[in-house]
C-alpha positions in Angstrom: -5.4 18.9 2.7 -7.5 15.9 1.8 -8.6 13.4 4.4 -6.2 10.8 3.0 -3.2 13.3 3.2 -4.2 14.3 6.7 -4.4 10.7 7.8 -1.1 9.8 6.2 0.7 12.8 7.8 -0.8 11.9 11.3 -0.8 8.1 11.3 1.5 6.6 8.6 5.2 6.4 8.0 6.6 7.8 4.8 9.2 4.9 4.8 8.2 1.2 4.8 9.4 -0.8 7.8 11.3 -3.1 5.5 12.4 -2.8 1.9 9.4 -3.6 -0.2 10.3 -1.7 -3.4 7.6 1.0 -2.9 7.8 4.6 -1.9 5.2 7.3 -1.1 3.9 8.7 -4.4 4.5 5.5 -6.4 1.6 4.6 -8.7 0.3 1.1 -8.2 -2.4 -1.2 -9.6 -4.5 -2.9 -6.9 -6.5 -6.0 -7.8 -9.5 -6.7 -5.5 -10.8 -10.2 -4.7 -13.1 -10.1 -7.8 -10.2 -9.4 -10.2 -11.1 -5.7 -10.7 -8.0 -3.5 -11.1 -7.7 0.1 -9.8 -4.8 2.5 -10.1 -3.8 4.4 -7.0 -0.9 6.3 -5.4 0.8 5.1 -2.3 0.2 7.5 0.6 2.2 5.8 3.4 3.0 2.7 5.4 1.8 1.2 8.7 3.2 -1.5 10.8 2.9 -4.8 9.0 -0.1 -6.9 10.1 -2.1 -9.9 8.7 -3.9 -7.8 6.1 -1.0 -5.7 5.0 0.8 -2.4 5.5 0.5 -0.3 2.3 -2.0 2.5 2.3 -3.1 4.3 -0.9 -5.5 7.0 -2.0 -8.6 4.9 -2.2 -12.0 5.5 -0.5 -10.7 3.4 2.4 -7.2 4.9 2.7 -7.1 3.9 6.4 -7.2 0.2 5.4 -3.8 -1.5 4.8 -3.2 -3.7 1.8 -0.6 -6.4 1.2 1.8 -6.9 -1.6 0.1 -9.9 -3.2 -2.6 -7.7 -4.7 -0.4 -4.9 -5.9 1.6 -4.3 -9.0 3.8 -1.2 -9.4 2.9 0.5 -12.6 6.3 -0.1 -14.0 5.4 -3.8 -14.1 7.1 -5.1 -11.0 4.9 -7.9 -9.4 5.6 -8.3 -5.8 6.1 -11.6 -4.0 5.9 -12.2 -0.3 9.4 -12.6 1.1 8.2 -13.1 4.6 4.9 -13.2 6.6 3.3 -9.8 7.1 2.5 -10.5 10.7 6.1 -10.9 11.9 
């Protein structure tokens, strides 16, 4: 079991805390602050906070990300429907 998988099994939920249109295993594109795009798989969800709640198989899998920087590979662009810190 990889470190990301072990972390997800121990610390993350397989179901988001609200309907965000994503599931564990979905392929997403993540755009960083410099506009660079990476493709990842969702590994789980944490409680929403100011930086986000989606975790994926990156080098920093423990760090949550928010919807504004993520596009589901099928082309759905997410929009915030509520603050992430509620």
